[in-house]
VMD Tcl script that builds the backbone (N, CA, C; Angstrom):
set m [mol new atoms 456]
animate dup $m
set s [atomselect $m all]
$s set {name element resname resid chain x y z} {
  {N N MET 1 A 13.565 -10.731 15.982}
  {CA C MET 1 A 12.744 -10.899 14.796}
  {C C MET 1 A 12.715 -9.583 14.007}
  {N N LYS 2 A 12.815 -9.684 12.719}
  {CA C LYS 2 A 12.806 -8.525 11.835}
  {C C LYS 2 A 11.420 -7.874 11.825}
  {N N THR 3 A 11.412 -6.557 11.908}
  {CA C THR 3 A 10.161 -5.819 11.757}
  {C C THR 3 A 9.855 -5.724 10.271}
  {N N LEU 4 A 8.680 -6.174 9.883}
  {CA C LEU 4 A 8.292 -6.151 8.478}
  {C C LEU 4 A 7.922 -4.733 8.051}
  {N N ARG 5 A 8.366 -4.359 6.868}
  {CA C ARG 5 A 8.027 -3.063 6.277}
  {C C ARG 5 A 6.850 -3.274 5.338}
  {N N VAL 6 A 5.736 -2.602 5.643}
  {CA C VAL 6 A 4.482 -2.824 4.931}
  {C C VAL 6 A 3.975 -1.512 4.347}
  {N N TYR 7 A 3.651 -1.546 3.079}
  {CA C TYR 7 A 3.040 -0.387 2.415}
  {C C TYR 7 A 1.528 -0.564 2.486}
  {N N ALA 8 A 0.830 0.443 3.004}
  {CA C ALA 8 A -0.635 0.427 3.028}
  {C C ALA 8 A -1.152 1.545 2.139}
  {N N ASP 9 A -2.049 1.212 1.235}
  {CA C ASP 9 A -2.663 2.269 0.435}
  {C C ASP 9 A -3.777 2.927 1.246}
  {N N THR 10 A -4.376 3.941 0.690}
  {CA C THR 10 A -5.341 4.770 1.404}
  {C C THR 10 A -6.598 4.005 1.795}
  {N N SER 11 A -6.932 2.958 1.066}
  {CA C SER 11 A -8.143 2.201 1.382}
  {C C SER 11 A -8.097 1.604 2.784}
  {N N VAL 12 A -6.906 1.290 3.275}
  {CA C VAL 12 A -6.785 0.692 4.599}
  {C C VAL 12 A -7.114 1.722 5.682}
  {N N PHE 13 A -6.728 2.965 5.459}
  {CA C PHE 13 A -7.059 4.044 6.405}
  {C C PHE 13 A -8.568 4.243 6.461}
  {N N GLY 14 A -9.199 4.324 5.301}
  {CA C GLY 14 A -10.644 4.466 5.238}
  {C C GLY 14 A -11.366 3.246 5.776}
  {N N GLY 15 A -10.733 2.085 5.660}
  {CA C GLY 15 A -11.327 0.847 6.130}
  {C C GLY 15 A -11.598 0.829 7.628}
  {N N VAL 16 A -10.872 1.653 8.366}
  {CA C VAL 16 A -11.095 1.738 9.809}
  {C C VAL 16 A -12.546 2.128 10.105}
  {N N PHE 17 A -13.161 2.877 9.207}
  {CA C PHE 17 A -14.513 3.392 9.427}
  {C C PHE 17 A -15.557 2.747 8.523}
  {N N ASP 18 A -15.196 1.651 7.886}
  {CA C ASP 18 A -16.116 0.914 7.030}
  {C C ASP 18 A -16.523 -0.360 7.769}
  {N N GLU 19 A -17.807 -0.543 7.957}
  {CA C GLU 19 A -18.298 -1.668 8.752}
  {C C GLU 19 A -17.708 -3.000 8.297}
  {N N GLU 20 A -17.575 -3.189 6.998}
  {CA C GLU 20 A -17.070 -4.451 6.460}
  {C C GLU 20 A -15.587 -4.676 6.772}
  {N N PHE 21 A -14.814 -3.594 6.872}
  {CA C PHE 21 A -13.356 -3.701 6.974}
  {C C PHE 21 A -12.781 -3.205 8.296}
  {N N THR 22 A -13.623 -2.725 9.203}
  {CA C THR 22 A -13.124 -2.057 10.397}
  {C C THR 22 A -12.266 -2.935 11.287}
  {N N GLN 23 A -12.685 -4.156 11.555}
  {CA C GLN 23 A -11.955 -5.006 12.489}
  {C C GLN 23 A -10.518 -5.244 12.026}
  {N N GLU 24 A -10.349 -5.652 10.789}
  {CA C GLU 24 A -9.007 -5.943 10.279}
  {C C GLU 24 A -8.183 -4.668 10.098}
  {N N SER 25 A -8.817 -3.575 9.665}
  {CA C SER 25 A -8.083 -2.318 9.497}
  {C C SER 25 A -7.587 -1.813 10.850}
  {N N ARG 26 A -8.458 -1.825 11.842}
  {CA C ARG 26 A -8.036 -1.401 13.187}
  {C C ARG 26 A -6.936 -2.320 13.709}
  {N N GLY 27 A -7.090 -3.607 13.489}
  {CA C GLY 27 A -6.066 -4.555 13.922}
  {C C GLY 27 A -4.725 -4.290 13.264}
  {N N PHE 28 A -4.748 -3.963 11.986}
  {CA C PHE 28 A -3.511 -3.655 11.271}
  {C C PHE 28 A -2.805 -2.447 11.889}
  {N N PHE 29 A -3.555 -1.382 12.134}
  {CA C PHE 29 A -2.935 -0.179 12.697}
  {C C PHE 29 A -2.493 -0.398 14.147}
  {N N GLU 30 A -3.186 -1.256 14.880}
  {CA C GLU 30 A -2.730 -1.608 16.233}
  {C C GLU 30 A -1.391 -2.338 16.161}
  {N N GLU 31 A -1.228 -3.191 15.166}
  {CA C GLU 31 A 0.036 -3.910 15.024}
  {C C GLU 31 A 1.174 -2.967 14.618}
  {N N ILE 32 A 0.854 -1.891 13.936}
  {CA C ILE 32 A 1.883 -0.872 13.665}
  {C C ILE 32 A 2.256 -0.183 14.972}
  {N N LYS 33 A 1.257 0.154 15.777}
  {CA C LYS 33 A 1.525 0.824 17.053}
  {C C LYS 33 A 2.398 -0.022 17.966}
  {N N THR 34 A 2.227 -1.338 17.928}
  {CA C THR 34 A 3.029 -2.217 18.791}
  {C C THR 34 A 4.416 -2.503 18.211}
  {N N GLY 35 A 4.656 -2.076 16.986}
  {CA C GLY 35 A 5.965 -2.274 16.374}
  {C C GLY 35 A 6.111 -3.564 15.586}
  {N N LYS 36 A 5.025 -4.296 15.403}
  {CA C LYS 36 A 5.109 -5.509 14.583}
  {C C LYS 36 A 5.456 -5.158 13.144}
  {N N PHE 37 A 4.867 -4.070 12.648}
  {CA C PHE 37 A 5.108 -3.591 11.293}
  {C C PHE 37 A 5.639 -2.165 11.328}
  {N N THR 38 A 6.474 -1.833 10.346}
  {CA C THR 38 A 6.773 -0.442 10.036}
  {C C THR 38 A 5.920 -0.088 8.833}
  {N N LEU 39 A 5.122 0.945 8.966}
  {CA C LEU 39 A 4.255 1.392 7.876}
  {C C LEU 39 A 5.052 2.266 6.921}
  {N N VAL 40 A 5.024 1.926 5.659}
  {CA C VAL 40 A 5.644 2.748 4.625}
  {C C VAL 40 A 4.511 3.437 3.870}
  {N N ILE 41 A 4.581 4.767 3.812}
  {CA C ILE 41 A 3.582 5.536 3.071}
  {C C ILE 41 A 4.286 6.417 2.052}
  {N N SER 42 A 3.516 6.917 1.120}
  {CA C SER 42 A 4.064 7.730 0.035}
  {C C SER 42 A 3.326 9.048 -0.057}
  {N N HIS 43 A 3.823 9.913 -0.928}
  {CA C HIS 43 A 3.118 11.177 -1.171}
  {C C HIS 43 A 1.726 10.903 -1.735}
  {N N THR 44 A 1.570 9.787 -2.439}
  {CA C THR 44 A 0.257 9.429 -2.995}
  {C C THR 44 A -0.741 9.204 -1.861}
  {N N VAL 45 A -0.328 8.468 -0.838}
  {CA C VAL 45 A -1.189 8.242 0.324}
  {C C VAL 45 A -1.481 9.566 1.019}
  {N N VAL 46 A -0.453 10.367 1.235}
  {CA C VAL 46 A -0.631 11.650 1.920}
  {C C VAL 46 A -1.582 12.553 1.136}
  {N N ASP 47 A -1.421 12.615 -0.186}
  {CA C ASP 47 A -2.314 13.432 -1.025}
  {C C ASP 47 A -3.756 12.938 -0.937}
  {N N GLU 48 A -3.945 11.613 -1.022}
  {CA C GLU 48 A -5.302 11.066 -0.951}
  {C C GLU 48 A -5.905 11.291 0.435}
  {N N LEU 49 A -5.102 11.148 1.487}
  {CA C LEU 49 A -5.606 11.399 2.840}
  {C C LEU 49 A -5.974 12.861 3.058}
  {N N SER 50 A -5.293 13.764 2.369}
  {CA C SER 50 A -5.596 15.192 2.541}
  {C C SER 50 A -7.020 15.525 2.106}
  {N N LYS 51 A -7.605 14.672 1.268}
  {CA C LYS 51 A -8.971 14.888 0.791}
  {C C LYS 51 A -9.997 14.098 1.608}
  {N N ALA 52 A -9.520 13.337 2.584}
  {CA C ALA 52 A -10.391 12.475 3.384}
  {C C ALA 52 A -10.933 13.225 4.598}
  {N N PRO 53 A -11.989 12.696 5.200}
  {CA C PRO 53 A -12.497 13.297 6.444}
  {C C PRO 53 A -11.423 13.276 7.543}
  {N N ASP 54 A -11.549 14.186 8.487}
  {CA C ASP 54 A -10.553 14.304 9.558}
  {C C ASP 54 A -10.330 13.003 10.309}
  {N N ARG 55 A -11.390 12.247 10.557}
  {CA C ARG 55 A -11.225 11.013 11.323}
  {C C ARG 55 A -10.334 10.014 10.585}
  {N N VAL 56 A -10.365 10.038 9.254}
  {CA C VAL 56 A -9.489 9.155 8.471}
  {C C VAL 56 A -8.058 9.682 8.524}
  {N N LYS 57 A -7.886 10.985 8.400}
  {CA C LYS 57 A -6.545 11.584 8.520}
  {C C LYS 57 A -5.923 11.272 9.872}
  {N N ASN 58 A -6.751 11.276 10.905}
  {CA C ASN 58 A -6.246 11.061 12.258}
  {C C ASN 58 A -5.689 9.661 12.471}
  {N N VAL 59 A -6.085 8.694 11.656}
  {CA C VAL 59 A -5.525 7.344 11.779}
  {C C VAL 59 A -4.012 7.418 11.614}
  {N N LEU 60 A -3.551 8.149 10.619}
  {CA C LEU 60 A -2.111 8.315 10.410}
  {C C LEU 60 A -1.490 9.148 11.523}
  {N N ALA 61 A -2.157 10.230 11.897}
  {CA C ALA 61 A -1.617 11.132 12.921}
  {C C ALA 61 A -1.436 10.441 14.266}
  {N N GLU 62 A -2.217 9.414 14.530}
  {CA C GLU 62 A -2.152 8.720 15.822}
  {C C GLU 62 A -1.108 7.611 15.874}
  {N N LEU 63 A -0.434 7.362 14.763}
  {CA C LEU 63 A 0.601 6.321 14.746}
  {C C LEU 63 A 1.914 6.879 15.275}
  {N N PRO 64 A 2.688 6.065 15.999}
  {CA C PRO 64 A 3.995 6.530 16.474}
  {C C PRO 64 A 4.911 6.843 15.285}
  {N N PRO 65 A 5.463 8.043 15.237}
  {CA C PRO 65 A 6.306 8.424 14.093}
  {C C PRO 65 A 7.471 7.461 13.843}
  {N N GLU 66 A 7.976 6.840 14.885}
  {CA C GLU 66 A 9.097 5.913 14.716}
  {C C GLU 66 A 8.686 4.629 14.006}
  {N N ASN 67 A 7.376 4.398 13.866}
  {CA C ASN 67 A 6.881 3.203 13.180}
  {C C ASN 67 A 6.341 3.510 11.790}
  {N N VAL 68 A 6.624 4.710 11.301}
  {CA C VAL 68 A 6.155 5.133 9.976}
  {C C VAL 68 A 7.353 5.649 9.179}
  {N N ALA 69 A 7.469 5.178 7.944}
  {CA C ALA 69 A 8.531 5.637 7.042}
  {C C ALA 69 A 7.887 6.255 5.807}
  {N N PHE 70 A 8.497 7.320 5.298}
  {CA C PHE 70 A 7.958 8.005 4.125}
  {C C PHE 70 A 8.795 7.652 2.905}
  {N N ALA 71 A 8.134 7.211 1.856}
  {CA C ALA 71 A 8.797 6.877 0.592}
  {C C ALA 71 A 8.708 8.090 -0.333}
  {N N GLN 72 A 9.845 8.659 -0.647}
  {CA C GLN 72 A 9.912 9.844 -1.505}
  {C C GLN 72 A 9.674 9.456 -2.968}
  {N N PHE 73 A 8.857 10.236 -3.671}
  {CA C PHE 73 A 8.610 9.989 -5.091}
  {C C PHE 73 A 9.903 10.170 -5.878}
  {N N SER 74 A 10.080 9.346 -6.903}
  {CA C SER 74 A 11.304 9.419 -7.709}
  {C C SER 74 A 11.011 9.034 -9.153}
  {N N GLY 75 A 12.005 9.242 -9.993}
  {CA C GLY 75 A 11.902 8.836 -11.384}
  {C C GLY 75 A 11.746 7.334 -11.532}
  {N N LYS 76 A 12.353 6.559 -10.622}
  {CA C LYS 76 A 12.209 5.106 -10.664}
  {C C LYS 76 A 10.755 4.706 -10.436}
  {N N ILE 77 A 10.111 5.363 -9.485}
  {CA C ILE 77 A 8.698 5.075 -9.206}
  {C C ILE 77 A 7.855 5.445 -10.421}
  {N N GLU 78 A 8.104 6.602 -10.976}
  {CA C GLU 78 A 7.352 7.057 -12.147}
  {C C GLU 78 A 7.505 6.080 -13.314}
  {N N SER 79 A 8.727 5.631 -13.556}
  {CA C SER 79 A 8.978 4.700 -14.670}
  {C C SER 79 A 8.284 3.362 -14.457}
  {N N LEU 80 A 8.350 2.842 -13.236}
  {CA C LEU 80 A 7.709 1.561 -12.961}
  {C C LEU 80 A 6.189 1.697 -13.023}
  {N N ARG 81 A 5.663 2.774 -12.474}
  {CA C ARG 81 A 4.214 3.045 -12.564}
  {C C ARG 81 A 3.763 3.054 -14.018}
  {N N ASP 82 A 4.501 3.772 -14.846}
  {CA C ASP 82 A 4.148 3.862 -16.261}
  {C C ASP 82 A 4.284 2.516 -16.975}
  {N N ALA 83 A 5.231 1.692 -16.527}
  {CA C ALA 83 A 5.400 0.360 -17.117}
  {C C ALA 83 A 4.186 -0.518 -16.818}
  {N N TYR 84 A 3.603 -0.386 -15.623}
  {CA C TYR 84 A 2.384 -1.140 -15.302}
  {C C TYR 84 A 1.248 -0.751 -16.246}
  {N N VAL 85 A 1.115 0.553 -16.475}
  {CA C VAL 85 A 0.045 1.030 -17.356}
  {C C VAL 85 A 0.313 0.575 -18.790}
  {N N LYS 86 A 1.537 0.740 -19.249}
  {CA C LYS 86 A 1.889 0.346 -20.615}
  {C C LYS 86 A 1.660 -1.146 -20.846}
  {N N ALA 87 A 1.918 -1.959 -19.825}
  {CA C ALA 87 A 1.735 -3.406 -19.940}
  {C C ALA 87 A 0.265 -3.816 -19.806}
  {N N GLY 88 A -0.586 -2.871 -19.465}
  {CA C GLY 88 A -2.007 -3.169 -19.344}
  {C C GLY 88 A -2.412 -3.806 -18.020}
  {N N VAL 89 A -1.536 -3.737 -17.020}
  {CA C VAL 89 A -1.905 -4.255 -15.702}
  {C C VAL 89 A -3.107 -3.468 -15.183}
  {N N VAL 90 A -3.039 -2.156 -15.318}
  {CA C VAL 90 A -4.167 -1.262 -15.049}
  {C C VAL 90 A -4.228 -0.253 -16.182}
  {N N ASP 91 A -5.387 0.379 -16.342}
  {CA C ASP 91 A -5.467 1.420 -17.366}
  {C C ASP 91 A -5.081 2.770 -16.751}
  {N N ALA 92 A -4.977 3.768 -17.588}
  {CA C ALA 92 A -4.514 5.083 -17.154}
  {C C ALA 92 A -5.389 5.689 -16.068}
  {N N ALA 93 A -6.659 5.316 -16.028}
  {CA C ALA 93 A -7.554 5.847 -15.002}
  {C C ALA 93 A -7.163 5.360 -13.604}
  {N N ALA 94 A -6.423 4.270 -13.516}
  {CA C ALA 94 A -5.999 3.707 -12.231}
  {C C ALA 94 A -4.512 3.952 -11.975}
  {N N VAL 95 A -3.989 5.020 -12.553}
  {CA C VAL 95 A -2.554 5.295 -12.452}
  {C C VAL 95 A -2.103 5.467 -10.998}
  {N N LEU 96 A -2.942 6.008 -10.134}
  {CA C LEU 96 A -2.535 6.166 -8.736}
  {C C LEU 96 A -2.445 4.819 -8.021}
  {N N ASP 97 A -3.272 3.875 -8.411}
  {CA C ASP 97 A -3.156 2.527 -7.859}
  {C C ASP 97 A -1.821 1.910 -8.291}
  {N N ALA 98 A -1.470 2.099 -9.539}
  {CA C ALA 98 A -0.168 1.623 -10.032}
  {C C ALA 98 A 0.975 2.321 -9.304}
  {N N GLU 99 A 0.775 3.589 -8.975}
  {CA C GLU 99 A 1.817 4.344 -8.261}
  {C C GLU 99 A 2.037 3.785 -6.858}
  {N N HIS 100 A 0.967 3.355 -6.197}
  {CA C HIS 100 A 1.127 2.723 -4.886}
  {C C HIS 100 A 2.037 1.497 -5.004}
  {N N ILE 101 A 1.756 0.653 -5.984}
  {CA C ILE 101 A 2.527 -0.584 -6.135}
  {C C ILE 101 A 3.959 -0.284 -6.569}
  {N N ALA 102 A 4.127 0.677 -7.439}
  {CA C ALA 102 A 5.483 1.057 -7.872}
  {C C ALA 102 A 6.298 1.577 -6.690}
  {N N THR 103 A 5.695 2.390 -5.861}
  {CA C THR 103 A 6.399 2.914 -4.690}
  {C C THR 103 A 6.827 1.779 -3.778}
  {N N ALA 104 A 5.901 0.874 -3.490}
  {CA C ALA 104 A 6.214 -0.265 -2.621}
  {C C ALA 104 A 7.327 -1.121 -3.220}
  {N N SER 105 A 7.304 -1.304 -4.532}
  {CA C SER 105 A 8.314 -2.127 -5.205}
  {C C SER 105 A 9.680 -1.470 -5.162}
  {N N VAL 106 A 9.745 -0.188 -5.484}
  {CA C VAL 106 A 11.018 0.533 -5.491}
  {C C VAL 106 A 11.609 0.588 -4.078}
  {N N TYR 107 A 10.762 0.735 -3.086}
  {CA C TYR 107 A 11.227 0.799 -1.698}
  {C C TYR 107 A 11.367 -0.579 -1.050}
  {N N ASP 108 A 11.190 -1.629 -1.842}
  {CA C ASP 108 A 11.459 -2.999 -1.422}
  {C C ASP 108 A 10.777 -3.364 -0.100}
  {N N VAL 109 A 9.482 -3.049 -0.001}
  {CA C VAL 109 A 8.737 -3.414 1.201}
  {C C VAL 109 A 8.523 -4.929 1.217}
  {N N ASP 110 A 8.157 -5.430 2.374}
  {CA C ASP 110 A 7.899 -6.863 2.491}
  {C C ASP 110 A 6.581 -7.247 1.835}
  {N N PHE 111 A 5.573 -6.382 1.956}
  {CA C PHE 111 A 4.313 -6.597 1.249}
  {C C PHE 111 A 3.447 -5.355 1.297}
  {N N VAL 112 A 2.411 -5.375 0.465}
  {CA C VAL 112 A 1.428 -4.297 0.362}
  {C C VAL 112 A 0.125 -4.803 0.955}
  {N N VAL 113 A -0.592 -3.910 1.670}
  {CA C VAL 113 A -1.958 -4.225 2.084}
  {C C VAL 113 A -2.904 -3.200 1.470}
  {N N SER 114 A -4.067 -3.689 1.068}
  {CA C SER 114 A -5.057 -2.840 0.416}
  {C C SER 114 A -6.418 -3.516 0.487}
  {N N TRP 115 A -7.451 -2.686 0.451}
  {CA C TRP 115 A -8.820 -3.184 0.291}
  {C C TRP 115 A -9.295 -2.970 -1.142}
  {N N ASN 116 A -8.423 -2.543 -2.031}
  {CA C ASN 116 A -8.795 -2.278 -3.421}
  {C C ASN 116 A -8.735 -3.596 -4.201}
  {N N PHE 117 A -9.892 -4.255 -4.282}
  {CA C PHE 117 A -9.953 -5.560 -4.938}
  {C C PHE 117 A -10.087 -5.459 -6.455}
  {N N LYS 118 A -10.270 -4.275 -6.966}
  {CA C LYS 118 A -10.396 -4.110 -8.416}
  {C C LYS 118 A -9.033 -3.925 -9.092}
  {N N HIS 119 A -8.190 -3.060 -8.529}
  {CA C HIS 119 A -6.932 -2.708 -9.193}
  {C C HIS 119 A -5.669 -3.166 -8.474}
  {N N ILE 120 A -5.811 -3.697 -7.261}
  {CA C ILE 120 A -4.607 -4.072 -6.509}
  {C C ILE 120 A -4.677 -5.513 -6.012}
  {N N VAL 121 A -5.606 -5.834 -5.134}
  {CA C VAL 121 A -5.689 -7.166 -4.532}
  {C C VAL 121 A -6.588 -8.043 -5.398}
  {N N HIS 122 A -6.053 -8.433 -6.533}
  {CA C HIS 122 A -6.790 -9.270 -7.477}
  {C C HIS 122 A -5.762 -10.157 -8.164}
  {N N TYR 123 A -6.066 -11.436 -8.270}
  {CA C TYR 123 A -5.062 -12.403 -8.728}
  {C C TYR 123 A -4.404 -12.025 -10.056}
  {N N ASP 124 A -5.170 -11.499 -11.019}
  {CA C ASP 124 A -4.532 -11.185 -12.303}
  {C C ASP 124 A -3.741 -9.882 -12.234}
  {N N LYS 125 A -4.165 -8.949 -11.393}
  {CA C LYS 125 A -3.396 -7.710 -11.213}
  {C C LYS 125 A -2.075 -8.019 -10.516}
  {N N ILE 126 A -2.146 -8.844 -9.470}
  {CA C ILE 126 A -0.925 -9.200 -8.741}
  {C C ILE 126 A 0.072 -9.876 -9.686}
  {N N ALA 127 A -0.395 -10.805 -10.500}
  {CA C ALA 127 A 0.492 -11.469 -11.463}
  {C C ALA 127 A 1.089 -10.459 -12.444}
  {N N GLY 128 A 0.286 -9.500 -12.874}
  {CA C GLY 128 A 0.784 -8.459 -13.782}
  {C C GLY 128 A 1.835 -7.583 -13.131}
  {N N TYR 129 A 1.571 -7.141 -11.905}
  {CA C TYR 129 A 2.571 -6.336 -11.183}
  {C C TYR 129 A 3.870 -7.122 -11.010}
  {N N GLN 130 A 3.747 -8.391 -10.664}
  {CA C GLN 130 A 4.936 -9.212 -10.456}
  {C C GLN 130 A 5.735 -9.389 -11.748}
  {N N ALA 131 A 5.047 -9.614 -12.843}
  {CA C ALA 131 A 5.732 -9.794 -14.127}
  {C C ALA 131 A 6.467 -8.527 -14.541}
  {N N VAL 132 A 5.795 -7.389 -14.430}
  {CA C VAL 132 A 6.433 -6.116 -14.797}
  {C C VAL 132 A 7.609 -5.838 -13.871}
  {N N ASN 133 A 7.459 -6.146 -12.597}
  {CA C ASN 133 A 8.587 -5.960 -11.674}
  {C C ASN 133 A 9.796 -6.768 -12.120}
  {N N LEU 134 A 9.588 -8.031 -12.432}
  {CA C LEU 134 A 10.707 -8.879 -12.861}
  {C C LEU 134 A 11.367 -8.344 -14.128}
  {N N LEU 135 A 10.555 -7.887 -15.069}
  {CA C LEU 135 A 11.098 -7.332 -16.319}
  {C C LEU 135 A 11.894 -6.053 -16.101}
  {N N ASN 136 A 11.619 -5.377 -14.977}
  {CA C ASN 136 A 12.280 -4.108 -14.690}
  {C C ASN 136 A 13.291 -4.203 -13.549}
  {N N GLY 137 A 13.651 -5.423 -13.165}
  {CA C GLY 137 A 14.710 -5.611 -12.175}
  {C C GLY 137 A 14.287 -5.513 -10.720}
  {N N TYR 138 A 12.993 -5.622 -10.451}
  {CA C TYR 138 A 12.495 -5.597 -9.073}
  {C C TYR 138 A 11.981 -6.971 -8.698}
  {N N LYS 139 A 11.963 -7.242 -7.390}
  {CA C LYS 139 A 11.439 -8.541 -6.950}
  {C C LYS 139 A 9.917 -8.554 -7.109}
  {N N PRO 140 A 9.331 -9.735 -7.225}
  {CA C PRO 140 A 7.865 -9.818 -7.275}
  {C C PRO 140 A 7.282 -9.241 -5.981}
  {N N ILE 141 A 6.229 -8.493 -6.098}
  {CA C ILE 141 A 5.614 -7.838 -4.939}
  {C C ILE 141 A 4.515 -8.728 -4.359}
  {N N SER 142 A 4.473 -8.827 -3.056}
  {CA C SER 142 A 3.414 -9.564 -2.374}
  {C C SER 142 A 2.315 -8.583 -1.989}
  {N N ILE 143 A 1.079 -8.951 -2.282}
  {CA C ILE 143 A -0.062 -8.064 -2.036}
  {C C ILE 143 A -1.153 -8.857 -1.335}
  {N N TYR 144 A -1.674 -8.273 -0.238}
  {CA C TYR 144 A -2.698 -8.931 0.561}
  {C C TYR 144 A -3.760 -7.930 1.003}
  {N N SER 145 A -4.879 -8.448 1.450}
  {CA C SER 145 A -5.829 -7.615 2.180}
  {C C SER 145 A -5.392 -7.647 3.642}
  {N N PRO 146 A -5.760 -6.639 4.430}
  {CA C PRO 146 A -5.393 -6.674 5.867}
  {C C PRO 146 A -5.911 -7.937 6.562}
  {N N LYS 147 A -7.010 -8.480 6.088}
  {CA C LYS 147 A -7.577 -9.700 6.680}
  {C C LYS 147 A -6.555 -10.840 6.681}
  {N N GLU 148 A -5.671 -10.842 5.687}
  {CA C GLU 148 A -4.703 -11.922 5.536}
  {C C GLU 148 A -3.437 -11.733 6.368}
  {N N VAL 149 A -3.257 -10.559 6.984}
  {CA C VAL 149 A -1.996 -10.308 7.676}
  {C C VAL 149 A -2.130 -10.002 9.157}
  {N N VAL 150 A -3.314 -9.666 9.640}
  {CA C VAL 150 A -3.439 -9.315 11.056}
  {C C VAL 150 A -3.762 -10.537 11.902}
  {N N ASP 151 A -3.306 -10.483 13.127}
  {CA C ASP 151 A -3.629 -11.514 14.104}
  {C C ASP 151 A -4.778 -11.024 14.960}
  {N N LEU 152 A -5.945 -11.581 14.745}
  {CA C LEU 152 A -7.115 -11.179 15.525}
  {C C LEU 152 A -7.557 -12.285 16.447}
}
mol reanalyze $m
mol bondsrecalc $m
mol representation Tube
mol addrep $m
């Protein structure tokens, strides 16, 4: 069976310590540890985690390195991110949220997980990201909350 490549934004790391999201967030990272998923992260995630409490940073540090892939920032990511903003999928204040989705799209992950229901996991945002992806030669991106992907 193919190991799915999954991009997780920073909200999933923080979710481990949020009462509302802890069970599914912990379950998601356990599934990475068992090799069900390969976690794809970006410099955006690393930068955001650098400002987080140590316990949140440690979620990444405790994952097996062989189950984590790093997506390098590129001009393609920048262009797609900017296309999301230009199309009005998100406004400029949410540019880092757009960057998460652009990174996942350029790196052709199987899906994105996030707890960000305002700018990422929202039916009209997902449709917007998918439309911009198609216009720019990328496949439509699948976006879920961890609740929708973990086996608990």
